[in-house]
C-alpha positions as MATLAB code, in Angstrom:
seq = 'MQIAYKSGGNEQRTPDMELVIALQQADINRPVKELYNSYFEMLTAFLRTKGAAQEEAADIFQESILVFIEAARAGKFKGDSSIKSYLFGIAKNLWLEEIRSSERRNRRQQVFQQASPTIESTEARIFNKELQKTWLQLFNSIGSVCKAILMGFYYEKLSMRELLDKVSFASEQALRNKKSKCMKALKEMLSKNPTILQQLKNLDAHES';
ca = [
       0.092   -0.067    0.085;
       1.481    3.401   -1.046;
       1.439    6.284    1.384;
      -0.316    9.493    0.181;
       1.907   12.375   -0.102;
       0.949   16.089   -0.132;
       1.709   17.967   -3.349;
       2.816   21.535   -3.155;
       1.125   22.471   -6.386;
      -1.949   21.566   -8.322;
      -0.254   19.539  -10.999;
      -0.788   15.768  -11.525;
       2.228   13.704  -10.256;
       2.738    9.777  -10.626;
       2.930    7.927   -7.309;
       6.736    7.487   -8.075;
       7.440   11.189   -8.394;
       5.457   11.771   -5.294;
       7.708    9.401   -3.428;
      10.772   11.066   -4.898;
       9.493   14.411   -3.628;
       9.010   13.074   -0.357;
      12.472   11.832   -0.420;
      13.697   15.323   -1.017;
      12.224   16.656    2.481;
      13.966   16.578    5.655;
      12.132   13.758    7.096;
      12.512   10.789    4.917;
      11.376    7.898    7.174;
       8.108    7.417    5.594;
       9.094    7.190    2.010;
      11.948    5.041    2.830;
       9.867    2.648    4.707;
       7.710    2.656    1.543;
      10.658    1.736   -0.398;
      11.443   -1.296    1.693;
       7.774   -2.485    1.907;
       7.305   -2.188   -1.964;
      10.601   -3.678   -3.211;
      12.762   -5.495   -0.479;
      11.023   -9.018   -1.212;
      10.960   -8.476   -4.940;
      14.601   -7.124   -5.483;
      16.217   -9.597   -2.983;
      14.531  -12.591   -4.768;
      15.858  -11.348   -7.989;
      19.333  -11.093   -6.647;
      19.165  -14.560   -5.195;
      18.283  -15.807   -8.863;
      21.662  -14.353   -9.756;
      23.678  -16.236   -7.201;
      23.352  -13.971   -4.389;
      23.053  -15.453   -0.644;
      20.197  -13.890    1.336;
      22.557  -11.865    3.342;
      24.383  -10.491    0.354;
      21.175   -9.819   -1.451;
      19.948   -7.910    1.653;
      23.070   -5.713    1.750;
      23.042   -5.056   -1.994;
      19.318   -3.830   -1.529;
      20.353   -1.467    1.267;
      22.999    0.098   -0.847;
      20.561    0.471   -3.855;
      18.130    2.077   -1.749;
      21.011    4.486   -0.351;
      22.180    5.176   -4.143;
      18.469    5.858   -5.202;
      17.888    8.261   -2.264;
      21.132   10.112   -3.130;
      19.814   10.224   -6.702;
      16.323   11.491   -5.601;
      17.607   14.123   -3.551;
      20.176   15.368   -6.053;
      17.311   15.686   -8.580;
      19.122   12.989  -11.004;
      16.061   10.797  -10.974;
      13.563   12.445  -13.590;
      11.005    9.751  -13.610;
      11.894    8.678  -17.118;
      11.611    5.070  -15.756;
       9.684    3.604  -12.807;
      11.424    3.575   -9.359;
      11.063   -0.409   -9.682;
      13.377   -0.439  -12.900;
      15.804    2.265  -11.477;
      16.229    0.036   -8.482;
      16.721   -3.095  -10.207;
      19.330   -1.552  -12.550;
      21.250   -0.119   -9.351;
      21.071   -3.582   -7.739;
      22.038   -5.376  -10.798;
      25.163   -3.094  -11.391;
      26.190   -3.311   -7.575;
      25.729   -7.267   -7.687;
      27.999   -7.375  -10.918;
      30.741   -5.422   -9.318;
      30.610   -7.533   -6.170;
      31.051  -10.649   -8.593;
      33.840   -8.898  -10.030;
      35.746   -7.846   -7.124;
      35.334  -11.492   -5.619;
      36.889  -12.956   -8.846;
      39.658  -10.651   -8.710;
      40.252  -11.695   -4.970;
      40.023  -15.290   -5.769;
      42.528  -14.751   -8.656;
      44.892  -12.996   -6.623;
      44.760  -15.705   -4.028;
      45.398  -18.395   -6.452;
      48.525  -16.551   -7.843;
      49.932  -15.987   -4.319;
      49.358  -19.754   -3.354;
      51.266  -20.923   -6.557;
      54.018  -18.471   -6.278;
      54.771  -18.985   -2.584;
      52.725  -22.135   -1.024;
      55.125  -22.434    1.964;
      55.290  -18.648    3.195;
      52.469  -17.178    5.334;
      50.997  -13.914    3.931;
      52.064  -10.684    5.197;
      48.898  -10.293    7.337;
      49.568  -13.431    9.154;
      53.246  -12.584    9.814;
      52.576   -9.216   10.908;
      49.885  -10.826   13.453;
      52.246  -13.482   14.805;
      51.913  -13.552   18.542;
      55.749  -13.492   18.880;
      55.555   -9.761   17.681;
      52.403   -8.907   19.707;
      54.132   -6.481   22.092;
      55.831   -4.577   19.239;
      53.059   -4.111   16.573;
      50.252   -3.445   19.266;
      51.946   -0.083   19.817;
      51.367    0.917   16.105;
      47.559    0.532   16.478;
      47.403    3.812   18.610;
      48.507    5.690   15.469;
      46.029    3.837   13.028;
      42.907    4.385   15.201;
      40.386    2.402   17.408;
      38.378    1.350   14.314;
      41.401   -0.397   12.522;
      42.433   -2.020   15.668;
      38.936   -3.445   16.393;
      38.727   -4.731   12.599;
      42.282   -6.163   12.610;
      42.289   -7.733   15.862;
      38.766   -9.091   15.344;
      39.532  -10.627   11.989;
      43.133  -11.986   12.708;
      43.269  -12.666   16.284;
      39.625  -13.476   17.354;
      39.133  -15.327   13.850;
      35.826  -13.618   13.414;
      34.116  -13.875    9.924;
      33.173  -10.785    8.226;
      29.381  -11.065    9.087;
      30.604  -11.661   12.747;
      32.808   -8.703   12.530;
      29.929   -6.651   11.085;
      28.071   -7.182   14.107;
      30.885   -5.880   16.317;
      31.787   -2.538   14.303;
      29.372   -0.134   12.568;
      29.554   -0.558    8.876;
      26.760   -0.412    6.248;
      27.732   -3.703    4.692;
      30.514   -6.619    4.644;
      31.706   -4.897    1.291;
      32.225   -1.647    3.135;
      33.835   -3.538    5.961;
      36.402   -5.167    3.454;
      37.145   -2.071    1.969;
      38.034   -0.549    5.525;
      40.032   -3.469    6.484;
      41.971   -3.227    3.293;
      42.820    0.421    4.007;
      43.796   -0.341    7.530;
      46.298   -3.118    6.322;
      47.643   -0.544    3.855;
      48.193    2.052    6.785;
      49.752   -0.560    8.945;
      52.114   -1.719    6.366;
      53.054    1.816    5.454;
      53.944    2.478    9.048;
      56.029   -0.837    9.051;
      57.870    0.280    6.049;
      59.091    3.107    8.010;
      60.226    1.157   10.823;
      63.252   -0.951   10.041;
      63.427   -2.544   13.407;
      59.906   -4.214   13.142;
      60.737   -5.216    9.628;
      63.938   -7.001   10.679;
      61.916   -8.740   13.116;
      59.555   -9.945   10.433;
      62.609  -11.091    8.328;
      63.940  -12.965   11.329;
      60.568  -14.797   11.857;
      60.438  -15.564    8.216;
      63.867  -17.154    8.444;
      62.803  -19.084   11.757;
      59.555  -20.321   10.166;
      61.332  -21.721    6.921;
];
């Protein structure tokens, strides 16, 4: 059931454009609720037919809604297509990008395993408990959010879904992106600290 919105003029507007106008107001709770009620089941079911798990489909739906709200508030949605078609297009593109990203990650992992099957990844070496006292000092410089993400993933062995419940991110993909940035920041700091780098090299020699 669609919510009726008050129009500021006498011109006739389609229900879709009435909803878009509502999204341009300060309080958007009602139109956002209508978007969820109208399209959540339909869109997540479509994504599942494309290979998405239920949780992945829900995340993509949420991101699609955010993209649509931004487009509506920026005046980019002109009503040339229906909201349904517009949302489906956004969701399809987001899911294809997720698939491509996953494939790239898998290819990189396969290359790494073939090139150095007996050596641990950089991340695993960094988080070896023998270096715990040294590298923990670095966390104060990269921030509490990065500390929670990296310790949760590497020490507590939490999955991305479990970690998402622990830290506040919109989706698993957003969390993965942040984890990557945290590791990059940590590695940059390590590159400027020859003492820690030497410890890592010594650890490699010991493990081999």
